[in-house]
N, C-alpha and C positions, 0 to 999 in steps of 0.2 A: 692727978694725972691720966691720958685717957689710953686706952689698948696699944693704940699703933705709937703711940710716945715711950712704952713701956717697954716695945717692942725694937725699936732702935735706939735706946739706950744704951746697949752695949757698942762692941767692934763695928767698923765701917763696913765687916765682913756681911752681906745678903745672900738671902735665896732666894729663886727666881719669881717666888712666891711674894718677898715680898719687895722687889724690884719692879712687879707687875702692877704692885700697890702703888708706888712713888711714879711710875710708869703715869696713869691714870690721874694721881693726884696734880702733877704737873700739867694738865692739862684744864686742870681747875684754875690753881691758885700756883701764883710762885714758891717754888720751894723754898725751903729753908737751907744755908750752906753744908750743912750737917745731912741734908737730906739730896742735894744737889749732889754733891760729894759720893756720896754712898751709889746714888743711882748711875752716875757715870761709873764710876769703880767697877761694879757689876756691869755696863758694856760694853765696855771696855774689854772683859774678859768672854763674855756671853755673846752667842751667834745670835742664839735665840730670843735669846728678850731683846735684843737688837732689832731681829726681823718685825718681834710684835711692836713695838714704837714706831715703827713707821709705817706697818698696819692701821694702828690704831691714830697716827696721825692722816691717813689718808680716808677711813672712814671716816673721822674727824670733817675734813673738809668736802669729802662727798655731801653729805648729811647739810652743811653749811649753804654749800652752792643750790643743793636742793630746796631751802629752804627759802634762800632767795626767790628762787625763781616760783617757788607758792605763791612768794606774796605782791611779786609781780604780776601775776597771772590773775586776770580776773574770773569769778564763779561761773562755771556756765549753767545755763536753764539744765533742769533738771526735767529728761524728756522720760523717766519714769512715773509722772503722777499726772494723772489727764488732768484737764483743764479746772470742772468740777470741785477735785478733790484739793487742788491749788487754792479754788476760792473762800472750798473751807475753811483752809487753815490760816489765811488771810483774816477771813470774819473771826474764825476764834482767836486769834492774835488779837485784833483789833475788839472785840468782846473783850479782852483779859487786862487793857493796857489801864 
């Protein structure tokens, strides 16, 4: 039995630390019925954890959107290297293939 299963084995009352862990886990996978009930009961009574959950969701959305923009953006030509250095790098790559 994992440490998490051991911690949640008891009553549905949970600490903010356990609720934060459930909030994070919920972002990665579907919670079990017990986990979901435990988290929602805690969120119902704890404004701080409710705000934390909202912030985590906003961060996840921002990172997802940023990642999508990066995927659509073509790479910029690096202006920091001079043409001789670029040519030596190309030659080295070709030589090592």
